[in-house]
PDB file as gemmi writes it, atoms N, CA and C in Angstrom:
CRYST1    1.000    1.000    1.000  90.00  90.00  90.00 P 1                      
ATOM      1  N   UNK A   1     -40.120  20.298-116.721  1.00  0.00           N  
ATOM      2  CA  UNK A   1     -39.673  21.428-115.917  1.00  0.00           C  
ATOM      3  C   UNK A   1     -38.527  22.130-116.636  1.00  0.00           C  
ATOM      4  N   UNK A   2     -38.622  23.434-116.801  1.00  0.00           N  
ATOM      5  CA  UNK A   2     -37.597  24.203-117.494  1.00  0.00           C  
ATOM      6  C   UNK A   2     -36.331  24.290-116.649  1.00  0.00           C  
ATOM      7  N   UNK A   3     -35.205  24.342-117.335  1.00  0.00           N  
ATOM      8  CA  UNK A   3     -33.927  24.478-116.641  1.00  0.00           C  
ATOM      9  C   UNK A   3     -33.845  25.853-115.984  1.00  0.00           C  
ATOM     10  N   UNK A   4     -33.184  25.889-114.851  1.00  0.00           N  
ATOM     11  CA  UNK A   4     -32.990  27.159-114.163  1.00  0.00           C  
ATOM     12  C   UNK A   4     -32.054  28.025-114.993  1.00  0.00           C  
ATOM     13  N   UNK A   5     -32.282  29.317-114.956  1.00  0.00           N  
ATOM     14  CA  UNK A   5     -31.405  30.277-115.609  1.00  0.00           C  
ATOM     15  C   UNK A   5     -30.310  30.675-114.618  1.00  0.00           C  
ATOM     16  N   UNK A   6     -29.241  31.245-115.144  1.00  0.00           N  
ATOM     17  CA  UNK A   6     -28.148  31.730-114.303  1.00  0.00           C  
ATOM     18  C   UNK A   6     -28.081  33.251-114.402  1.00  0.00           C  
ATOM     19  N   UNK A   7     -27.883  33.901-113.257  1.00  0.00           N  
ATOM     20  CA  UNK A   7     -27.773  35.351-113.200  1.00  0.00           C  
ATOM     21  C   UNK A   7     -26.505  35.721-112.450  1.00  0.00           C  
ATOM     22  N   UNK A   8     -25.680  36.540-113.105  1.00  0.00           N  
ATOM     23  CA  UNK A   8     -24.428  36.990-112.507  1.00  0.00           C  
ATOM     24  C   UNK A   8     -24.651  38.348-111.847  1.00  0.00           C  
ATOM     25  N   UNK A   9     -24.249  38.440-110.594  1.00  0.00           N  
ATOM     26  CA  UNK A   9     -24.349  39.685-109.835  1.00  0.00           C  
ATOM     27  C   UNK A   9     -22.934  40.133-109.491  1.00  0.00           C  
ATOM     28  N   UNK A  10     -22.574  41.298-110.002  1.00  0.00           N  
ATOM     29  CA  UNK A  10     -21.279  41.907-109.750  1.00  0.00           C  
ATOM     30  C   UNK A  10     -21.523  43.024-108.745  1.00  0.00           C  
ATOM     31  N   UNK A  11     -21.073  42.813-107.517  1.00  0.00           N  
ATOM     32  CA  UNK A  11     -21.395  43.715-106.413  1.00  0.00           C  
ATOM     33  C   UNK A  11     -20.131  44.417-105.923  1.00  0.00           C  
ATOM     34  N   UNK A  12     -20.148  45.738-105.928  1.00  0.00           N  
ATOM     35  CA  UNK A  12     -19.002  46.520-105.461  1.00  0.00           C  
ATOM     36  C   UNK A  12     -19.289  47.026-104.053  1.00  0.00           C  
ATOM     37  N   UNK A  13     -18.282  46.880-103.172  1.00  0.00           N  
ATOM     38  CA  UNK A  13     -18.428  47.318-101.794  1.00  0.00           C  
ATOM     39  C   UNK A  13     -18.512  48.829-101.689  1.00  0.00           C  
ATOM     40  N   UNK A  14     -19.210  49.277-100.658  1.00  0.00           N  
ATOM     41  CA  UNK A  14     -19.276  50.688-100.324  1.00  0.00           C  
ATOM     42  C   UNK A  14     -18.099  51.080 -99.446  1.00  0.00           C  
ATOM     43  N   UNK A  15     -18.102  52.311 -99.027  1.00  0.00           N  
ATOM     44  CA  UNK A  15     -17.008  52.886 -98.245  1.00  0.00           C  
ATOM     45  C   UNK A  15     -16.704  52.091 -96.971  1.00  0.00           C  
ATOM     46  N   UNK A  16     -17.731  51.562 -96.331  1.00  0.00           N  
ATOM     47  CA  UNK A  16     -17.540  50.837 -95.068  1.00  0.00           C  
ATOM     48  C   UNK A  16     -17.708  49.327 -95.246  1.00  0.00           C  
ATOM     49  N   UNK A  17     -17.536  48.856 -96.467  1.00  0.00           N  
ATOM     50  CA  UNK A  17     -17.719  47.439 -96.767  1.00  0.00           C  
ATOM     51  C   UNK A  17     -16.908  46.514 -95.891  1.00  0.00           C  
ATOM     52  N   UNK A  18     -15.658  46.872 -95.641  1.00  0.00           N  
ATOM     53  CA  UNK A  18     -14.779  46.000 -94.845  1.00  0.00           C  
ATOM     54  C   UNK A  18     -15.323  45.802 -93.432  1.00  0.00           C  
ATOM     55  N   UNK A  19     -15.766  46.870 -92.810  1.00  0.00           N  
ATOM     56  CA  UNK A  19     -16.317  46.793 -91.448  1.00  0.00           C  
ATOM     57  C   UNK A  19     -17.616  45.990 -91.456  1.00  0.00           C  
ATOM     58  N   UNK A  20     -18.491  46.284 -92.419  1.00  0.00           N  
ATOM     59  CA  UNK A  20     -19.756  45.562 -92.507  1.00  0.00           C  
ATOM     60  C   UNK A  20     -19.527  44.075 -92.761  1.00  0.00           C  
ATOM     61  N   UNK A  21     -18.538  43.737 -93.601  1.00  0.00           N  
ATOM     62  CA  UNK A  21     -18.219  42.322 -93.862  1.00  0.00           C  
ATOM     63  C   UNK A  21     -17.843  41.608 -92.563  1.00  0.00           C  
ATOM     64  N   UNK A  22     -17.005  42.259 -91.745  1.00  0.00           N  
ATOM     65  CA  UNK A  22     -16.558  41.642 -90.498  1.00  0.00           C  
ATOM     66  C   UNK A  22     -17.741  41.326 -89.580  1.00  0.00           C  
ATOM     67  N   UNK A  23     -18.701  42.220 -89.518  1.00  0.00           N  
ATOM     68  CA  UNK A  23     -19.846  42.041 -88.627  1.00  0.00           C  
ATOM     69  C   UNK A  23     -20.880  41.056 -89.166  1.00  0.00           C  
ATOM     70  N   UNK A  24     -20.756  40.691 -90.432  1.00  0.00           N  
ATOM     71  CA  UNK A  24     -21.770  39.866 -91.072  1.00  0.00           C  
ATOM     72  C   UNK A  24     -21.232  38.508 -91.512  1.00  0.00           C  
ATOM     73  N   UNK A  25     -19.939  38.258 -91.346  1.00  0.00           N  
ATOM     74  CA  UNK A  25     -19.293  37.058 -91.880  1.00  0.00           C  
ATOM     75  C   UNK A  25     -19.957  35.761 -91.405  1.00  0.00           C  
ATOM     76  N   UNK A  26     -20.218  35.638 -90.126  1.00  0.00           N  
ATOM     77  CA  UNK A  26     -20.810  34.400 -89.590  1.00  0.00           C  
ATOM     78  C   UNK A  26     -22.200  34.154 -90.187  1.00  0.00           C  
ATOM     79  N   UNK A  27     -23.018  35.194 -90.248  1.00  0.00           N  
ATOM     80  CA  UNK A  27     -24.360  35.065 -90.824  1.00  0.00           C  
ATOM     81  C   UNK A  27     -24.276  34.715 -92.303  1.00  0.00           C  
ATOM     82  N   UNK A  28     -23.269  35.257 -93.003  1.00  0.00           N  
ATOM     83  CA  UNK A  28     -23.095  34.966 -94.423  1.00  0.00           C  
ATOM     84  C   UNK A  28     -22.801  33.482 -94.643  1.00  0.00           C  
ATOM     85  N   UNK A  29     -21.884  32.938 -93.872  1.00  0.00           N  
ATOM     86  CA  UNK A  29     -21.535  31.522 -94.001  1.00  0.00           C  
ATOM     87  C   UNK A  29     -22.760  30.650 -93.723  1.00  0.00           C  
ATOM     88  N   UNK A  30     -23.504  30.960 -92.684  1.00  0.00           N  
ATOM     89  CA  UNK A  30     -24.719  30.211 -92.361  1.00  0.00           C  
ATOM     90  C   UNK A  30     -25.732  30.292 -93.506  1.00  0.00           C  
ATOM     91  N   UNK A  31     -25.869  31.470 -94.085  1.00  0.00           N  
ATOM     92  CA  UNK A  31     -26.816  31.647 -95.194  1.00  0.00           C  
ATOM     93  C   UNK A  31     -26.416  30.766 -96.379  1.00  0.00           C  
ATOM     94  N   UNK A  32     -25.138  30.795 -96.751  1.00  0.00           N  
ATOM     95  CA  UNK A  32     -24.697  30.001 -97.895  1.00  0.00           C  
ATOM     96  C   UNK A  32     -24.809  28.502 -97.618  1.00  0.00           C  
ATOM     97  N   UNK A  33     -24.574  28.088 -96.391  1.00  0.00           N  
ATOM     98  CA  UNK A  33     -24.741  26.667 -96.057  1.00  0.00           C  
ATOM     99  C   UNK A  33     -26.200  26.252 -96.222  1.00  0.00           C  
ATOM    100  N   UNK A  34     -27.113  27.117 -95.812  1.00  0.00           N  
ATOM    101  CA  UNK A  34     -28.544  26.810 -95.876  1.00  0.00           C  
ATOM    102  C   UNK A  34     -29.099  26.910 -97.297  1.00  0.00           C  
ATOM    103  N   UNK A  35     -28.524  27.790 -98.118  1.00  0.00           N  
ATOM    104  CA  UNK A  35     -29.069  28.055 -99.453  1.00  0.00           C  
ATOM    105  C   UNK A  35     -28.086  27.703-100.573  1.00  0.00           C  
ATOM    106  N   UNK A  36     -27.197  26.785-100.333  1.00  0.00           N  
ATOM    107  CA  UNK A  36     -26.146  26.434-101.298  1.00  0.00           C  
ATOM    108  C   UNK A  36     -26.719  26.060-102.670  1.00  0.00           C  
ATOM    109  N   UNK A  37     -27.873  25.437-102.692  1.00  0.00           N  
ATOM    110  CA  UNK A  37     -28.462  24.981-103.961  1.00  0.00           C  
ATOM    111  C   UNK A  37     -28.831  26.147-104.883  1.00  0.00           C  
ATOM    112  N   UNK A  38     -28.951  27.361-104.341  1.00  0.00           N  
ATOM    113  CA  UNK A  38     -29.319  28.521-105.144  1.00  0.00           C  
ATOM    114  C   UNK A  38     -28.130  29.169-105.864  1.00  0.00           C  
ATOM    115  N   UNK A  39     -26.907  28.786-105.493  1.00  0.00           N  
ATOM    116  CA  UNK A  39     -25.722  29.454-106.001  1.00  0.00           C  
ATOM    117  C   UNK A  39     -24.845  28.504-106.806  1.00  0.00           C  
ATOM    118  N   UNK A  40     -24.366  28.985-107.961  1.00  0.00           N  
ATOM    119  CA  UNK A  40     -23.369  28.246-108.725  1.00  0.00           C  
ATOM    120  C   UNK A  40     -22.008  28.546-108.121  1.00  0.00           C  
ATOM    121  N   UNK A  41     -21.794  29.808-107.797  1.00  0.00           N  
ATOM    122  CA  UNK A  41     -20.546  30.253-107.183  1.00  0.00           C  
ATOM    123  C   UNK A  41     -20.805  31.581-106.474  1.00  0.00           C  
ATOM    124  N   UNK A  42     -20.064  31.835-105.430  1.00  0.00           N  
ATOM    125  CA  UNK A  42     -20.145  33.115-104.735  1.00  0.00           C  
ATOM    126  C   UNK A  42     -18.824  33.330-104.014  1.00  0.00           C  
ATOM    127  N   UNK A  43     -18.288  34.533-104.126  1.00  0.00           N  
ATOM    128  CA  UNK A  43     -17.037  34.815-103.442  1.00  0.00           C  
ATOM    129  C   UNK A  43     -16.608  36.255-103.629  1.00  0.00           C  
ATOM    130  N   UNK A  44     -15.548  36.619-102.898  1.00  0.00           N  
ATOM    131  CA  UNK A  44     -15.079  37.999-102.928  1.00  0.00           C  
ATOM    132  C   UNK A  44     -14.278  38.320-104.188  1.00  0.00           C  
ATOM    133  N   UNK A  45     -14.296  39.594-104.539  1.00  0.00           N  
ATOM    134  CA  UNK A  45     -13.457  40.154-105.590  1.00  0.00           C  
ATOM    135  C   UNK A  45     -12.379  40.983-104.900  1.00  0.00           C  
ATOM    136  N   UNK A  46     -11.154  40.914-105.398  1.00  0.00           N  
ATOM    137  CA  UNK A  46     -10.082  41.625-104.721  1.00  0.00           C  
ATOM    138  C   UNK A  46      -9.193  42.429-105.643  1.00  0.00           C  
ATOM    139  N   UNK A  47      -8.530  43.374-105.036  1.00  0.00           N  
ATOM    140  CA  UNK A  47      -7.446  44.140-105.653  1.00  0.00           C  
ATOM    141  C   UNK A  47      -6.301  44.062-104.666  1.00  0.00           C  
ATOM    142  N   UNK A  48      -5.306  43.238-105.005  1.00  0.00           N  
ATOM    143  CA  UNK A  48      -4.220  43.010-104.055  1.00  0.00           C  
ATOM    144  C   UNK A  48      -4.768  42.311-102.823  1.00  0.00           C  
ATOM    145  N   UNK A  49      -4.500  42.861-101.662  1.00  0.00           N  
ATOM    146  CA  UNK A  49      -4.960  42.276-100.397  1.00  0.00           C  
ATOM    147  C   UNK A  49      -6.332  42.790 -99.967  1.00  0.00           C  
ATOM    148  N   UNK A  50      -6.914  43.701-100.738  1.00  0.00           N  
ATOM    149  CA  UNK A  50      -8.172  44.338-100.337  1.00  0.00           C  
ATOM    150  C   UNK A  50      -9.366  43.708-101.062  1.00  0.00           C  
ATOM    151  N   UNK A  51     -10.413  43.405-100.317  1.00  0.00           N  
ATOM    152  CA  UNK A  51     -11.661  42.934-100.910  1.00  0.00           C  
ATOM    153  C   UNK A  51     -12.441  44.163-101.366  1.00  0.00           C  
ATOM    154  N   UNK A  52     -12.864  44.138-102.637  1.00  0.00           N  
ATOM    155  CA  UNK A  52     -13.548  45.297-103.209  1.00  0.00           C  
ATOM    156  C   UNK A  52     -14.988  44.996-103.608  1.00  0.00           C  
ATOM    157  N   UNK A  53     -15.400  43.747-103.468  1.00  0.00           N  
ATOM    158  CA  UNK A  53     -16.753  43.390-103.863  1.00  0.00           C  
ATOM    159  C   UNK A  53     -16.964  41.897-103.852  1.00  0.00           C  
ATOM    160  N   UNK A  54     -18.028  41.476-104.525  1.00  0.00           N  
ATOM    161  CA  UNK A  54     -18.388  40.062-104.579  1.00  0.00           C  
ATOM    162  C   UNK A  54     -18.930  39.725-105.956  1.00  0.00           C  
ATOM    163  N   UNK A  55     -18.739  38.478-106.339  1.00  0.00           N  
ATOM    164  CA  UNK A  55     -19.356  37.939-107.551  1.00  0.00           C  
ATOM    165  C   UNK A  55     -20.219  36.768-107.122  1.00  0.00           C  
ATOM    166  N   UNK A  56     -21.477  36.799-107.516  1.00  0.00           N  
ATOM    167  CA  UNK A  56     -22.391  35.708-107.211  1.00  0.00           C  
ATOM    168  C   UNK A  56     -23.085  35.291-108.498  1.00  0.00           C  
ATOM    169  N   UNK A  57     -23.139  34.008-108.756  1.00  0.00           N  
ATOM    170  CA  UNK A  57     -23.927  33.498-109.865  1.00  0.00           C  
ATOM    171  C   UNK A  57     -25.026  32.660-109.245  1.00  0.00           C  
ATOM    172  N   UNK A  58     -26.256  33.115-109.471  1.00  0.00           N  
ATOM    173  CA  UNK A  58     -27.427  32.563-108.802  1.00  0.00           C  
ATOM    174  C   UNK A  58     -28.309  31.833-109.802  1.00  0.00           C  
ATOM    175  N   UNK A  59     -28.787  30.648-109.391  1.00  0.00           N  
ATOM    176  CA  UNK A  59     -29.744  29.881-110.195  1.00  0.00           C  
ATOM    177  C   UNK A  59     -31.150  30.337-109.821  1.00  0.00           C  
ATOM    178  N   UNK A  60     -31.943  30.657-110.854  1.00  0.00           N  
ATOM    179  CA  UNK A  60     -33.300  31.138-110.584  1.00  0.00           C  
ATOM    180  C   UNK A  60     -34.174  30.978-111.815  1.00  0.00           C  
ATOM    181  N   UNK A  61     -35.480  31.075-111.610  1.00  0.00           N  
ATOM    182  CA  UNK A  61     -36.430  30.992-112.715  1.00  0.00           C  
ATOM    183  C   UNK A  61     -36.373  32.233-113.609  1.00  0.00           C  
ATOM    184  N   UNK A  62     -36.153  33.402-112.977  1.00  0.00           N  
ATOM    185  CA  UNK A  62     -36.101  34.664-113.713  1.00  0.00           C  
ATOM    186  C   UNK A  62     -35.310  35.672-112.879  1.00  0.00           C  
ATOM    187  N   UNK A  63     -35.095  36.860-113.441  1.00  0.00           N  
ATOM    188  CA  UNK A  63     -34.276  37.848-112.739  1.00  0.00           C  
ATOM    189  C   UNK A  63     -34.909  38.290-111.418  1.00  0.00           C  
ATOM    190  N   UNK A  64     -36.219  38.396-111.372  1.00  0.00           N  
ATOM    191  CA  UNK A  64     -36.883  38.800-110.125  1.00  0.00           C  
ATOM    192  C   UNK A  64     -36.617  37.770-109.018  1.00  0.00           C  
ATOM    193  N   UNK A  65     -36.679  36.499-109.359  1.00  0.00           N  
ATOM    194  CA  UNK A  65     -36.390  35.426-108.401  1.00  0.00           C  
ATOM    195  C   UNK A  65     -34.923  35.496-107.958  1.00  0.00           C  
ATOM    196  N   UNK A  66     -34.022  35.734-108.907  1.00  0.00           N  
ATOM    197  CA  UNK A  66     -32.597  35.836-108.581  1.00  0.00           C  
ATOM    198  C   UNK A  66     -32.337  37.019-107.656  1.00  0.00           C  
ATOM    199  N   UNK A  67     -32.971  38.146-107.938  1.00  0.00           N  
ATOM    200  CA  UNK A  67     -32.796  39.335-107.091  1.00  0.00           C  
ATOM    201  C   UNK A  67     -33.330  39.091-105.679  1.00  0.00           C  
ATOM    202  N   UNK A  68     -34.424  38.361-105.582  1.00  0.00           N  
ATOM    203  CA  UNK A  68     -34.974  38.031-104.260  1.00  0.00           C  
ATOM    204  C   UNK A  68     -33.966  37.191-103.472  1.00  0.00           C  
ATOM    205  N   UNK A  69     -33.333  36.247-104.145  1.00  0.00           N  
ATOM    206  CA  UNK A  69     -32.313  35.412-103.485  1.00  0.00           C  
ATOM    207  C   UNK A  69     -31.110  36.253-103.085  1.00  0.00           C  
ATOM    208  N   UNK A  70     -30.699  37.201-103.940  1.00  0.00           N  
ATOM    209  CA  UNK A  70     -29.582  38.079-103.610  1.00  0.00           C  
ATOM    210  C   UNK A  70     -29.915  38.947-102.403  1.00  0.00           C  
ATOM    211  N   UNK A  71     -31.121  39.486-102.370  1.00  0.00           N  
ATOM    212  CA  UNK A  71     -31.511  40.384-101.294  1.00  0.00           C  
ATOM    213  C   UNK A  71     -31.625  39.681 -99.946  1.00  0.00           C  
ATOM    214  N   UNK A  72     -31.657  38.346 -99.950  1.00  0.00           N  
ATOM    215  CA  UNK A  72     -31.681  37.582 -98.699  1.00  0.00           C  
ATOM    216  C   UNK A  72     -30.272  37.337 -98.150  1.00  0.00           C  
ATOM    217  N   UNK A  73     -29.243  37.631 -98.942  1.00  0.00           N  
ATOM    218  CA  UNK A  73     -27.853  37.456 -98.505  1.00  0.00           C  
ATOM    219  C   UNK A  73     -27.549  38.515 -97.445  1.00  0.00           C  
ATOM    220  N   UNK A  74     -26.980  38.122 -96.305  1.00  0.00           N  
ATOM    221  CA  UNK A  74     -26.711  39.090 -95.232  1.00  0.00           C  
ATOM    222  C   UNK A  74     -25.914  40.319 -95.659  1.00  0.00           C  
ATOM    223  N   UNK A  75     -24.992  40.198 -96.604  1.00  0.00           N  
ATOM    224  CA  UNK A  75     -24.235  41.366 -97.059  1.00  0.00           C  
ATOM    225  C   UNK A  75     -25.161  42.408 -97.683  1.00  0.00           C  
ATOM    226  N   UNK A  76     -26.194  41.957 -98.372  1.00  0.00           N  
ATOM    227  CA  UNK A  76     -27.162  42.898 -98.957  1.00  0.00           C  
ATOM    228  C   UNK A  76     -27.909  43.611 -97.842  1.00  0.00           C  
ATOM    229  N   UNK A  77     -28.411  42.821 -96.897  1.00  0.00           N  
ATOM    230  CA  UNK A  77     -29.191  43.386 -95.792  1.00  0.00           C  
ATOM    231  C   UNK A  77     -28.383  44.381 -94.970  1.00  0.00           C  
ATOM    232  N   UNK A  78     -27.065  44.106 -94.805  1.00  0.00           N  
ATOM    233  CA  UNK A  78     -26.197  44.952 -93.981  1.00  0.00           C  
ATOM    234  C   UNK A  78     -25.706  46.182 -94.743  1.00  0.00           C  
ATOM    235  N   UNK A  79     -25.858  46.196 -96.055  1.00  0.00           N  
ATOM    236  CA  UNK A  79     -25.414  47.342 -96.836  1.00  0.00           C  
ATOM    237  C   UNK A  79     -23.945  47.302 -97.217  1.00  0.00           C  
ATOM    238  N   UNK A  80     -23.365  46.103 -97.304  1.00  0.00           N  
ATOM    239  CA  UNK A  80     -21.963  45.970 -97.698  1.00  0.00           C  
ATOM    240  C   UNK A  80     -21.762  46.523 -99.108  1.00  0.00           C  
ATOM    241  N   UNK A  81     -22.684  46.213-100.001  1.00  0.00           N  
ATOM    242  CA  UNK A  81     -22.514  46.577-101.410  1.00  0.00           C  
ATOM    243  C   UNK A  81     -23.114  47.937-101.714  1.00  0.00           C  
ATOM    244  N   UNK A  82     -22.340  48.768-102.395  1.00  0.00           N  
ATOM    245  CA  UNK A  82     -22.799  50.091-102.793  1.00  0.00           C  
ATOM    246  C   UNK A  82     -23.447  50.056-104.164  1.00  0.00           C  
ATOM    247  N   UNK A  83     -22.974  49.161-105.035  1.00  0.00           N  
ATOM    248  CA  UNK A  83     -23.579  49.045-106.356  1.00  0.00           C  
ATOM    249  C   UNK A  83     -23.651  47.583-106.757  1.00  0.00           C  
ATOM    250  N   UNK A  84     -24.699  47.257-107.495  1.00  0.00           N  
ATOM    251  CA  UNK A  84     -24.923  45.881-107.930  1.00  0.00           C  
ATOM    252  C   UNK A  84     -25.310  45.910-109.399  1.00  0.00           C  
ATOM    253  N   UNK A  85     -24.587  45.145-110.183  1.00  0.00           N  
ATOM    254  CA  UNK A  85     -24.925  44.992-111.601  1.00  0.00           C  
ATOM    255  C   UNK A  85     -25.362  43.555-111.800  1.00  0.00           C  
ATOM    256  N   UNK A  86     -26.454  43.353-112.511  1.00  0.00           N  
ATOM    257  CA  UNK A  86     -26.986  42.007-112.739  1.00  0.00           C  
ATOM    258  C   UNK A  86     -27.216  41.778-114.222  1.00  0.00           C  
ATOM    259  N   UNK A  87     -26.819  40.585-114.663  1.00  0.00           N  
ATOM    260  CA  UNK A  87     -27.052  40.177-116.042  1.00  0.00           C  
ATOM    261  C   UNK A  87     -27.326  38.684-116.065  1.00  0.00           C  
ATOM    262  N   UNK A  88     -28.169  38.262-116.992  1.00  0.00           N  
ATOM    263  CA  UNK A  88     -28.343  36.829-117.182  1.00  0.00           C  
ATOM    264  C   UNK A  88     -27.046  36.296-117.790  1.00  0.00           C  
ATOM    265  N   UNK A  89     -26.627  35.146-117.332  1.00  0.00           N  
ATOM    266  CA  UNK A  89     -25.357  34.543-117.756  1.00  0.00           C  
ATOM    267  C   UNK A  89     -25.657  33.299-118.576  1.00  0.00           C  
ATOM    268  N   UNK A  90     -25.015  33.211-119.743  1.00  0.00           N  
ATOM    269  CA  UNK A  90     -25.192  32.076-120.647  1.00  0.00           C  
ATOM    270  C   UNK A  90     -23.841  31.409-120.864  1.00  0.00           C  
ATOM    271  N   UNK A  91     -23.484  30.414-120.053  1.00  0.00           N  
ATOM    272  CA  UNK A  91     -22.176  29.780-120.228  1.00  0.00           C  
ATOM    273  C   UNK A  91     -22.088  29.075-121.584  1.00  0.00           C  
ATOM    274  N   UNK A  92     -21.015  29.328-122.285  1.00  0.00           N  
ATOM    275  CA  UNK A  92     -20.812  28.731-123.592  1.00  0.00           C  
ATOM    276  C   UNK A  92     -19.682  27.706-123.567  1.00  0.00           C  
ATOM    277  N   UNK A  93     -18.631  28.009-122.817  1.00  0.00           N  
ATOM    278  CA  UNK A  93     -17.497  27.101-122.694  1.00  0.00           C  
ATOM    279  C   UNK A  93     -17.154  26.930-121.222  1.00  0.00           C  
ATOM    280  N   UNK A  94     -16.513  25.823-120.886  1.00  0.00           N  
ATOM    281  CA  UNK A  94     -16.067  25.598-119.513  1.00  0.00           C  
ATOM    282  C   UNK A  94     -16.984  24.661-118.750  1.00  0.00           C  
ATOM    283  N   UNK A  95     -16.717  24.566-117.469  1.00  0.00           N  
ATOM    284  CA  UNK A  95     -17.400  23.594-116.609  1.00  0.00           C  
ATOM    285  C   UNK A  95     -18.903  23.824-116.501  1.00  0.00           C  
ATOM    286  N   UNK A  96     -19.371  25.057-116.616  1.00  0.00           N  
ATOM    287  CA  UNK A  96     -20.788  25.349-116.448  1.00  0.00           C  
ATOM    288  C   UNK A  96     -21.557  25.296-117.752  1.00  0.00           C  
ATOM    289  N   UNK A  97     -20.837  25.153-118.850  1.00  0.00           N  
ATOM    290  CA  UNK A  97     -21.481  25.153-120.168  1.00  0.00           C  
ATOM    291  C   UNK A  97     -22.163  23.811-120.425  1.00  0.00           C  
ATOM    292  N   UNK A  98     -23.229  23.831-121.191  1.00  0.00           N  
ATOM    293  CA  UNK A  98     -23.879  22.575-121.562  1.00  0.00           C  
ATOM    294  C   UNK A  98     -22.914  21.749-122.420  1.00  0.00           C  
ATOM    295  N   UNK A  99     -23.033  20.468-122.313  1.00  0.00           N  
ATOM    296  CA  UNK A  99     -22.181  19.578-123.106  1.00  0.00           C  
ATOM    297  C   UNK A  99     -22.685  19.602-124.547  1.00  0.00           C  
ATOM    298  N   UNK A 100     -21.958  20.286-125.412  1.00  0.00           N  
ATOM    299  CA  UNK A 100     -22.371  20.460-126.802  1.00  0.00           C  
ATOM    300  C   UNK A 100     -22.192  19.207-127.632  1.00  0.00           C  
ATOM    301  N   UNK A 101     -21.464  18.218-127.091  1.00  0.00           N  
ATOM    302  CA  UNK A 101     -21.231  16.990-127.848  1.00  0.00           C  
ATOM    303  C   UNK A 101     -22.418  16.035-127.765  1.00  0.00           C  
ATOM    304  N   UNK A 102     -23.306  16.272-126.800  1.00  0.00           N  
ATOM    305  CA  UNK A 102     -24.481  15.413-126.646  1.00  0.00           C  
ATOM    306  C   UNK A 102     -25.637  15.960-127.475  1.00  0.00           C  
ATOM    307  N   UNK A 103     -26.352  15.081-128.174  1.00  0.00           N  
ATOM    308  CA  UNK A 103     -27.510  15.560-128.940  1.00  0.00           C  
ATOM    309  C   UNK A 103     -28.559  16.149-128.009  1.00  0.00           C  
ATOM    310  N   UNK A 104     -29.169  17.231-128.456  1.00  0.00           N  
ATOM    311  CA  UNK A 104     -30.045  18.003-127.641  1.00  0.00           C  
ATOM    312  C   UNK A 104     -31.358  17.535-127.359  1.00  0.00           C  
TER     313      UNK A 104                                                      
END                                                                             
C-alpha cells in the first residue's frame, strides 16, 4: 500500500468569515473529531487578535481526494473561506519528515 500524500491548504477568510466561524464552530469541532485521521494539522491563521484564515494539512491519495476531504469541512460548506490555495507538501525536516537516518 502506497504512503498517503500530504496536501497543504492555505485558506483565507472572506469578509464575513468571523460571523460564519461563530455559527459553524460546533460543527467544525465535531467534524475534526470524526475525521481526525485525515488531518496532520488544522488550525486558524491570525494577524494579532484577528483570525484571517486557516491552514490544513490533509492526508490523501491524491489532490482530488484531499479536496474532497476539505470540501466536507463545515467552514467550506458555510463559505468562511474566500480563497483557497492548495499544494502537495513534501516534509524534508522536522517532526513530519521521514527519518533519513533509517535505510529506505
